[in-house]
C-alpha positions in Angstrom: -25.0 -47.6 -53.2 -23.4 -46.4 -49.8 -19.8 -45.6 -49.8 -17.3 -47.5 -47.8 -15.1 -45.5 -45.6 -11.5 -46.2 -45.3 -11.0 -44.7 -41.7 -7.6 -45.5 -41.1 -4.6 -47.8 -42.5 -1.2 -48.8 -41.7 1.3 -50.9 -42.9 4.8 -52.7 -42.8 7.8 -51.5 -44.5 8.3 -53.4 -47.8 11.4 -55.4 -47.8 13.1 -57.4 -50.5 12.8 -61.3 -50.1 15.5 -62.8 -48.0 16.3 -59.8 -46.2 14.6 -57.9 -43.0 11.9 -60.0 -43.0 13.0 -63.3 -44.1 12.4 -65.1 -40.5 8.5 -63.7 -40.2 5.7 -65.5 -41.7 2.8 -63.6 -43.4 1.1 -64.1 -40.1 3.5 -62.1 -38.4 3.6 -59.5 -40.6 -0.2 -59.3 -41.0 -0.5 -59.1 -37.1 2.8 -56.1 -37.0 0.0 -54.3 -39.2 -3.1 -54.9 -37.5 -1.6 -54.5 -34.1 0.0 -51.0 -35.0 -3.4 -50.3 -36.5 -5.3 -50.8 -33.5 -2.8 -49.2 -31.3 -2.8 -46.1 -33.2 -6.2 -45.7 -33.5 -7.1 -46.7 -30.1 -10.4 -48.4 -30.9 -12.0 -51.2 -29.3 -11.2 -54.2 -31.3 -14.7 -55.7 -30.0 -16.3 -53.2 -32.1 -15.2 -54.9 -35.4 -17.9 -57.0 -37.1 -15.4 -59.4 -39.4 -12.0 -59.4 -40.1 -10.7 -60.0 -44.1 -7.3 -60.2 -45.1 -6.2 -61.1 -48.7 -3.1 -63.9 -49.1 -1.6 -65.9 -51.9 0.8 -68.1 -50.5 -1.1 -69.1 -47.4 0.8 -70.7 -45.2 0.2 -74.4 -44.3 1.0 -73.8 -40.6 -1.5 -70.6 -40.4 -4.7 -71.9 -42.1 -7.4 -69.2 -42.5 -4.5 -67.0 -42.0 -6.9 -63.8 -41.4 -7.9 -65.6 -38.3 -4.8 -66.4 -37.1 -3.7 -62.6 -37.4 -7.1 -61.4 -35.9 -6.8 -63.5 -32.7 -2.7 -62.5 -32.5 -3.6 -59.1 -32.7 -6.0 -59.0 -30.2 -8.9 -59.4 -31.5 -11.8 -60.9 -29.3 -12.7 -64.7 -30.4 -16.2 -63.9 -30.9 -15.0 -61.5 -34.1 -15.1 -63.7 -37.3 -12.2 -63.8 -39.9 -12.1 -64.9 -43.4 -8.9 -64.9 -45.8 -9.5 -63.8 -49.5 -7.6 -64.6 -52.7 -7.7 -63.1 -55.9 -4.1 -63.4 -56.7 -2.4 -59.9 -56.7 -5.9 -58.2 -56.2 -6.3 -60.1 -52.9 -5.7 -57.0 -51.1 -8.4 -55.0 -52.9 -10.5 -58.0 -52.5 -10.4 -58.0 -49.0 -11.7 -54.0 -49.1 -14.7 -54.6 -51.6 -15.7 -57.5 -49.7 -16.0 -55.6 -46.6 -18.2 -53.0 -48.5 -20.4 -55.9 -50.0 -20.9 -57.3 -46.5 -21.6 -53.5 -45.3 -24.4 -53.5 -48.1 -26.1 -57.0 -47.2 -26.4 -55.5 -43.4 -23.6 -58.0 -42.0 -21.9 -55.2 -40.3 -20.5 -51.7 -40.5 -16.9 -51.8 -39.1 -14.3 -54.2 -40.7 -10.6 -54.7 -40.4 -9.2 -55.6 -43.6 -5.9 -55.6 -45.7 -3.6 -58.1 -47.0 -0.4 -60.1 -46.0 2.1 -61.8 -47.8 5.7 -63.7 -47.0 7.3 -64.3 -50.3 10.3 -65.3 -48.4 8.9 -68.2 -47.0 7.1 -69.4 -49.8 7.8 -73.1 -49.5 9.7 -75.8 -51.9 7.4 -78.6 -53.0 8.4 -82.4 -53.9 6.3 -84.3 -56.3 3.8 -86.5 -55.4 5.5 -89.5 -56.1 8.3 -88.3 -54.3 6.1 -87.8 -51.5 4.8 -91.2 -51.6 8.4 -92.4 -51.6 9.3 -90.3 -48.4 6.0 -91.3 -47.0 7.0 -95.3 -47.6 10.3 -94.6 -46.1 9.1 -93.0 -42.9 6.4 -96.1 -42.3 9.4 -98.6 -42.9 10.2 -100.3 -39.6 12.7 -103.0 -40.5 16.2 -102.2 -41.7 15.4 -104.2 -44.6 12.3 -102.0 -45.4 14.4 -99.0 -45.1 16.8 -100.2 -47.5 14.2 -100.8 -50.1 12.4 -97.8 -49.7 15.8 -95.8 -49.9 16.3 -97.9 -53.1 13.3 -96.5 -54.9 14.4 -92.8 -54.5 15.6 -91.4 -57.9 17.5 -88.2 -58.1 14.6 -86.7 -59.8 12.9 -87.3 -56.4 15.4 -85.5 -54.6 14.8 -82.2 -56.8 12.0 -79.9 -55.3 9.6 -77.8 -57.3 9.9 -73.9 -56.6 6.9 -72.7 -55.0 7.2 -69.3 -55.8 7.9 -70.4 -59.3 4.9 -72.6 -59.2 2.7 -69.5 -57.9 3.7 -67.2 -60.5 3.1 -69.6 -63.8 -0.3 -69.4 -65.0 -1.4 -72.8 -65.3 -4.0 -72.0 -68.1 -1.5 -70.5 -70.9 1.9 -72.2 -69.0 3.3 -68.8 -69.1 5.2 -67.2 -66.3 4.3 -63.8 -65.6 7.5 -62.0 -67.1 6.7 -64.0 -70.3 3.4 -62.2 -70.4 5.3 -59.0 -69.9 7.4 -60.0 -73.0 4.5 -60.7 -74.9 3.0 -57.2 -74.3 6.5 -55.4 -75.0 6.5 -57.2 -78.3 3.1 -56.3 -79.4 2.7 -53.0 -78.3 6.7 -52.2 -79.4 8.2 -51.2 -76.2 11.7 -50.9 -76.3 14.1 -52.1 -73.6 15.3 -48.3 -73.4 11.6 -47.3 -72.4 11.1 -49.9 -70.0 14.4 -49.2 -68.2 13.6 -45.6 -68.3 10.3 -46.1 -66.7 11.9 -48.6 -63.8 14.7 -45.8 -63.2 12.0 -42.9 -62.4 9.8 -45.3 -60.2 13.2 -45.5 -58.1 13.7 -42.0 -58.6 10.2 -41.1 -57.3 10.2 -43.6 -54.7 13.4 -42.0 -53.0 12.2 -38.6 -53.3 8.9 -39.3 -51.5 10.4 -41.4 -48.4 9.4 -39.0 -45.9 6.2 -38.3 -47.5 5.6 -42.4 -47.2 6.8 -42.7 -43.8 3.3 -41.8 -42.4 2.0 -44.7 -44.0 4.3 -47.1 -42.3 4.3 -48.5 -38.8 8.1 -49.8 -38.1 8.7 -53.3 -37.1 10.8 -53.9 -34.0 12.5 -57.4 -34.3 16.0 -58.8 -32.7 17.2 -55.3 -31.5 16.6 -53.9 -34.7 13.7 -51.3 -36.1 12.9 -51.6 -39.4 11.2 -48.4 -40.6 11.9 -48.0 -44.7 10.9 -49.8 -47.5 14.4 -51.0 -48.6 14.2 -52.1 -52.0 14.3 -48.2 -53.3 17.9 -47.9 -55.1 19.8 -44.5 -54.8 21.9 -45.5 -57.9 19.2 -46.6 -60.2 19.7 -45.3 -63.7 18.7 -46.5 -67.2 21.9 -46.8 -67.7 22.8 -49.5 -65.1 19.6 -51.0 -65.7 20.3 -51.5 -69.1 23.5 -53.8 -68.2 21.2 -56.4 -66.5 20.3 -59.5 -68.7 16.9 -60.3 -69.8 15.4 -63.1 -67.3 12.4 -64.7 -69.0 13.4 -64.4 -72.8 17.2 -64.6 -72.9 17.2 -64.5 -76.6 15.9 -61.0 -77.7 14.2 -60.5 -74.7 13.8 -57.0 -72.4 12.3 -58.0 -69.3 14.8 -57.8 -66.7 15.0 -57.6 -62.9 15.6 -54.1 -63.0 12.2 -53.2 -65.0 10.0 -55.7 -62.9 8.2 -55.3 -59.6 10.4 -56.7 -56.6 9.8 -59.8 -54.8 8.8 -59.0 -51.5 7.5 -59.3 -48.0 4.9 -56.9 -46.3 1.3 -56.1 -44.9 -1.4 -53.7 -44.9 -3.9 -52.9 -42.7 -6.9 -50.9 -42.9 -10.1 -50.0 -40.7 -12.9 -49.9 -42.9 -17.0 -49.4 -42.4 -20.2 -47.0 -42.9 -19.9 -43.3 -42.2 -22.0 -43.8 -39.0 -19.0 -46.2 -37.8 -16.3 -43.3 -38.4 -18.5 -41.1 -36.6 -18.9 -43.3 -33.5 -15.2 -44.2 -33.4 -14.8 -40.3 -33.6 -12.1 -40.8 -36.4 -12.2 -38.4 -39.5 -11.8 -41.2 -42.4 -8.7 -41.1 -45.2 -11.3 -41.3 -47.9 -14.0 -43.5 -49.2 -14.5 -46.2 -51.9 -17.2 -44.9 -54.4 -17.2 -47.5 -56.9 -14.8 -50.4 -58.4 -14.8 -53.6 -60.9 -13.4 -56.7 -61.2 -12.8 -57.9 -64.9 -11.2 -60.9 -66.8 -9.2 -60.7 -69.7 -6.6 -63.2 -72.1 -4.3 -64.8 -69.2 -1.5 -64.5 -71.9 -2.0 -60.6 -71.8 -2.8 -60.4 -68.4 -1.1 -56.9 -67.8 -3.5 -55.6 -69.6 -6.2 -56.1 -67.0 -6.2 -52.7 -65.7 -7.4 -51.4 -69.2 -10.9 -53.5 -68.9 -11.5 -52.9 -65.5 -11.0 -49.5 -65.8 -13.6 -49.8 -68.9 -16.0 -51.9 -66.7 -15.6 -49.4 -63.8 -16.6 -46.6 -66.2 -20.1 -48.3 -67.0 -20.8 -48.5 -63.2 -19.9 -44.9 -62.1 -19.4 -42.8 -65.6 -15.7 -42.1 -64.4 -12.7 -42.2 -66.6 -8.8 -41.3 -65.9 -9.4 -38.0 -66.7 -11.5 -37.5 -63.7 -8.7 -38.7 -61.4 -6.7 -36.3 -59.6 -4.0 -39.0 -59.3 -3.7 -42.5 -60.4 -2.0 -45.8 -58.8 -1.4 -48.5 -61.4 0.4 -51.4 -60.0 3.8 -51.5 -61.4 4.0 -55.6 -62.2 6.5 -54.8 -65.0 7.5 -51.4 -66.8 6.2 -53.2 -70.2 2.9 -53.9 -68.7 2.2 -50.4 -67.4 3.7 -49.1 -70.5 1.2 -51.1 -72.5 -1.6 -50.3 -70.5 -1.0 -46.6 -71.2 -1.0 -47.3 -74.6 -3.8 -49.2 -74.8 -5.8 -46.5 -72.8 -4.9 -44.1 -75.4 -6.3 -46.4 -78.0 -9.1 -48.5 -76.3 -10.0 -50.3 -79.6 -6.8 -52.0 -79.4 -8.5 -54.0 -76.4 -11.9 -54.0 -77.9 -13.1 -51.2 -75.1 -15.7 -48.7 -75.2 -13.7 -46.2 -73.0 -12.6 -42.3 -73.8 -9.2 -42.5 -75.1 -7.2 -41.1 -72.1 -3.4 -40.1 -71.9 -2.3 -40.3 -68.5 0.2 -37.7 -67.6 3.4 -39.4 -65.9 3.4 -36.4 -63.2 -0.2 -38.0 -62.4 0.7 -41.9 -62.3 2.6 -43.5 -59.1 3.6 -40.3 -58.1 5.7 -42.0 -54.9 7.2 -44.7 -56.5 5.5 -47.9 -57.4 6.1 -51.6 -56.9 9.4 -51.6 -59.1 11.0 -49.6 -56.4 8.6 -50.3 -53.6 8.1 -53.9 -54.1 4.8 -56.5 -54.8 3.9 -58.4 -51.7 1.2 -60.0 -53.8 -1.6 -60.3 -51.4 -1.1 -57.1 -49.6 -0.1 -54.9 -53.0 -3.9 -53.9 -53.8 -4.5 -52.3 -50.4 -1.2 -50.4 -50.4 -2.3 -49.0 -53.6 -5.5 -47.8 -51.8 -3.7 -46.6 -48.8 -1.3 -44.6 -50.7 -3.5 -43.1 -52.8 -5.3 -41.7 -50.1 -2.5 -40.3 -48.0 -2.0 -38.3 -51.4 -5.5 -37.1 -51.9 -5.2 -35.5 -48.3 -1.6 -34.1 -48.9 -2.4 -32.4 -51.9 -6.1 -31.5 -51.5 -7.4 -33.8 -54.5 -10.8 -35.0 -54.7 -10.8 -38.3 -56.5 -8.1 -41.3 -57.4 -8.0 -44.5 -59.4 -6.2 -47.3 -58.2 -5.9 -50.4 -60.6 -3.6 -53.3 -61.2 -3.4 -56.3 -63.3 -3.9 -59.9 -62.0 -2.5 -63.1 -62.4 -4.5 -65.5 -64.6 -6.1 -63.0 -66.8 -8.0 -60.3 -64.8 -7.9 -56.6 -63.6 -9.3 -54.5 -60.7 -10.1 -50.9 -60.7 -11.1 -48.7 -57.5 -12.5 -45.5 -57.4 -11.7 -43.3 -54.0 -12.6 -40.0 -52.7 -11.8 -37.6 -49.7 
């Protein structure tokens, strides 16, 4: 299998929902990331064979958002674009889809990544309410309008929260936080352990602010430059986090807003392709994708997806977490990552044929994770890859593993090398 080279990459800052990027749609954020990358690399956009962007909450006003982002970034009309969606792994799906196209001889240079505006996930009304509103809009006579209004009930005026719908698994009926509560109970993960893990994420992210700057392209808007991830807290301690109330299981639960990933806006852009493409461009790649795996698991325990994916990736590559110089596992929830670490130490828990592995904390999410940086779901997978490769270059390491759980009961694992 020929390796896919990650030639260059940039991302926007990640900002908390409703803050700096509140007015920017996912298409705007994707355009910022892609335009900045094309400008920094100086490549001719006409050389790109295809644009592949991951997005989960795809806006109705920007159908096939990858195409919208591509055109607004200056990519020529002749270059096709496609949007991919694998929930939290959408950014990784964009990368591996490019690899599959390369292997199929359908191109050797791709602009990929992910974009998400969780601030702009809309509210929805029920189908019944929509029909009533439609009847009202079609009414021409005063009497018809009065009659249409009379059919409305208070329940018709209550919107359905799109973000809540998107974070609830329709198969199991559980919102993602409840799946974390389930793992916390099954793996006997205490509230104190979760809060300590969350505080460490903020502490690592704060210490690495300058190091993360090289992967960030500032976004300029309304006379203001946004150049930092704004979810990192300077005063986050286990004691302060311990004062927050559980938000999913309010009676005896342990998952809080403080030990969960932040709801965030952001975008990532990567230029990927073959070794020959990198040589033609005269750019030394950040690294290369050497193997990957996706797998399914119980939707109620979707947080264990990385364990299953890492096991499947071992069957393909022969590599285990012990072979990695550093590891990025998305911090959907502190309980979820801690459950993954526990399951890796005893793979029989998940019925996996995987060498028992204990991941040292100093090897895991060294620059902070999604609890501190945020989790714009369509972009996170690409962010993990970009962050891992920058660390390999900085430390002189050879190999990194990037993995995440996927809502709906899946896992993804990508092996990267310098």
